C-alpha positions in Angstrom: -0.2 0.0 0.1 2.5 2.4 0.6 4.2 1.5 -2.8 0.7 2.8 -4.3 0.7 5.6 -2.2 4.4 7.0 -3.4 3.3 6.5 -7.1 -0.1 8.2 -6.0 1.7 11.6 -4.8 4.6 11.1 -7.6 1.7 11.2 -10.5 -0.3 14.2 -8.6 3.1 16.2 -8.1 4.1 16.1 -11.4 1.3 15.2 -13.9 3.0 12.9 -15.1 0.5 10.6 -17.1 0.8 8.1 -20.4 -0.8 10.3 -22.8 -3.7 7.7 -24.7 -6.1 8.3 -27.4 -9.1 10.1 -25.5 -12.5 7.8 -25.3 -14.9 11.3 -26.3 -12.8 14.0 -28.8 -11.4 16.7 -26.5 -14.4 19.7 -26.5 -13.6 23.2 -26.8 -15.4 23.5 -23.3 -19.5 23.5 -24.6 -21.5 21.4 -26.1 -23.3 22.3 -29.0 -26.7 24.1 -28.0 -29.5 21.1 -28.4 -26.6 18.3 -28.5 -27.4 15.1 -26.2 -25.1 13.5 -24.4 -23.3 10.7 -25.9 -25.0 7.9 -23.3 -28.1 9.6 -23.1 -31.3 7.1 -23.1 -28.2 4.3 -22.4 -29.3 1.7 -20.0 -25.9 2.4 -17.7 -26.9 2.8 -13.4 -29.3 2.4 -11.3 -29.9 1.7 -7.5 -27.1 0.6 -4.9 -26.6 0.5 -1.5 -22.8 -0.1 -0.5 -20.2 0.1 2.5 -18.1 3.5 2.1 -14.6 4.3 3.6 -15.8 5.0 7.1 -17.8 2.4 7.5 -21.6 3.5 7.3 -23.8 3.0 4.1 -23.7 5.3 1.2 -26.7 4.5 -1.3 -27.3 6.7 -4.9 -29.8 8.8 -3.4 -27.4 9.9 -1.2 -26.0 11.9 -4.2 -29.6 13.0 -5.7 -28.9 16.2 -7.5 -25.1 16.0 -7.7 -23.2 15.1 -10.9 -21.5 11.8 -10.6 -18.2 10.5 -11.5 -18.0 6.8 -11.1 -14.8 4.6 -11.5 -14.5 1.3 -10.7 -11.3 -0.4 -9.4 -9.5 -1.9 -6.5 -6.2 -0.9 -3.8 -4.0 -3.3 -4.8 -4.1 -2.6 -8.3 -0.3 -2.2 -9.4 -0.8 0.5 -12.2 -4.0 1.3 -14.2 -6.2 2.4 -11.9 -4.1 5.0 -9.6 -2.8 6.3 -12.7 -6.8 6.5 -13.8 -7.6 7.8 -10.7 -5.2 10.4 -10.1 -5.5 11.7 -14.6 -9.7 11.8 -13.3 -9.3 14.1 -10.5 -6.7 16.2 -11.8 -9.2 16.7 -14.6 -12.0 17.7 -11.8 -9.1 20.0 -9.5 -9.5 21.7 -12.9 -13.1 22.1 -12.8 -12.1 23.8 -9.3 -10.1 25.8 -10.5 -12.1 26.6 -14.1 -15.5 26.6 -13.2 -15.5 26.3 -8.9 -19.2 26.5 -8.8 -20.4 23.9 -11.0 -17.1 21.4 -9.2 -19.4 22.0 -6.1 -22.5 20.3 -8.0 -20.1 16.9 -8.9 -19.5 14.0 -6.7 -16.6 12.0 -7.8 -17.3 8.0 -6.8 -14.4 5.1 -6.7 -16.2 2.1 -6.5 -14.2 -1.2 -5.6 -14.4 -4.7 -6.9 -11.9 -6.1 -4.6 -14.5 -6.8 -1.3 -12.1 -9.4 -0.4 -9.5 -6.7 0.3 -10.8 -3.5 -0.3 -11.8 -3.2 3.3 -13.4 0.6 5.0 -10.3 1.1 6.5 -8.0 0.2 3.1 -10.3 2.2 1.2 -9.9 5.7 3.6 -6.0 5.8 3.0 -6.6 5.3 -0.6 -9.3 7.6 -1.9 -7.4 10.0 0.5 -4.4 10.4 -1.9 -6.3 11.4 -4.9 -9.0 14.1 -3.8 -10.4 14.9 -0.5 -14.0 14.4 -1.5 -13.4 11.1 -2.9 -15.9 8.2 -1.8 -14.7 4.8 -2.0 -17.5 2.3 -1.4 -17.1 -1.7 -0.7 -19.5 -4.0 -0.4 -20.4 -8.1 0.3 -18.9 -10.1 -3.1 -23.1 -10.0 -3.8 -23.4 -6.2 -3.8 -20.1 -5.6 -5.7 -21.2 -8.1 -8.2 -24.9 -6.7 -8.7 -23.9 -2.9 -8.6 -21.0 -3.7 -11.4 -23.5 -5.5 -13.5 -25.8 -2.4 -13.4 -22.9 0.1 -15.0 -21.6 -3.0 -17.2 -18.1 -3.3 -15.4 -16.9 -6.7 -16.1 -13.8 -8.0 -13.5 -12.8 -11.0 -12.7 -10.1 -11.7 -10.0 -7.0 -13.9 -11.3 -5.2 -15.9 -8.9 -1.6 -16.5 -10.8 -0.2 -20.1 -9.5 2.2 -19.9 -7.0 1.6 -16.1 -6.5 0.1 -15.3 -2.5 -1.5 -12.2 -4.1 -4.1 -12.1 -6.7 -4.8 -9.5 -9.7 -8.1 -8.0 -10.9 -8.6 -7.9 -14.4 -11.7 -5.2 -14.8 -13.4 -2.9 -17.1 -11.8 0.9 -17.8 -14.5 3.0 -18.0 -14.8 6.4 -16.0 -18.5 7.5 -16.4 -20.4 10.9 -15.6 -23.7 10.7 -14.4 -26.5 13.8 -14.3 -28.5 14.8 -11.1 -30.5 12.1 -11.1 -28.0 9.2 -11.6 -28.9 9.9 -15.5 -25.3 8.6 -17.5 -24.1 11.4 -19.8 -20.9 10.2 -21.0 -17.6 8.8 -20.9 -14.1 10.6 -19.0 -11.5 10.6 -20.9 -9.4 9.0 -18.2 -6.2 8.5 -20.5 -6.1 11.6 -21.7 -4.8 14.4 -20.5 -6.4 16.2 -16.9 -7.7 19.5 -19.1 -9.4 16.6 -21.3 -11.2 15.6 -18.5 -12.3 18.8 -17.1 -13.1 20.1 -20.8 -15.7 16.7 -21.2 -16.6 17.6 -17.0 -17.9 21.1 -18.0 -18.8 20.2 -21.8 -21.9 18.0 -19.9 -21.9 19.0 -16.9 -24.6 22.2 -17.7 
């Protein structure tokens, strides 16, 4: 865990992120008049009640009226998850600079696909490394499977022979949802923080 936190701190401090093709093209900061969000009408998302990093219960209804950034991953991920999360949270921090009023209406959420290891205490340390308002959620094996299905996330625990640890293969998606929980867009987690910020501002209006 200390190694992961060191990687996170380095990424957040330097912004040295891999620049790959974005999920959505970079925007000019605003959607065309009357344009519908890319995921408008998609059957993605839904209700959930999971355990937060403080050990309490958190439901989707707790975020009613807020835009939500949702990313699925796990704290023991050696590389992909911390890089993605750092990039997304740097994008949110850019929104906080560009449009503070809008940023206050956005709630970032990290949902674990590794409930066996991602206890509330582990998640509390993990999410605090990325953003002070990032909520970490975990739950039972059954609860995580149910919410992953609703959000179209595939994951598989990979037990490698001879290894005391294991990896979890999972879908890489960063979703932006609207105030009523409606899907709006995919965020370009593998683009630049500014591209992430632009896409948030483009559709969170």
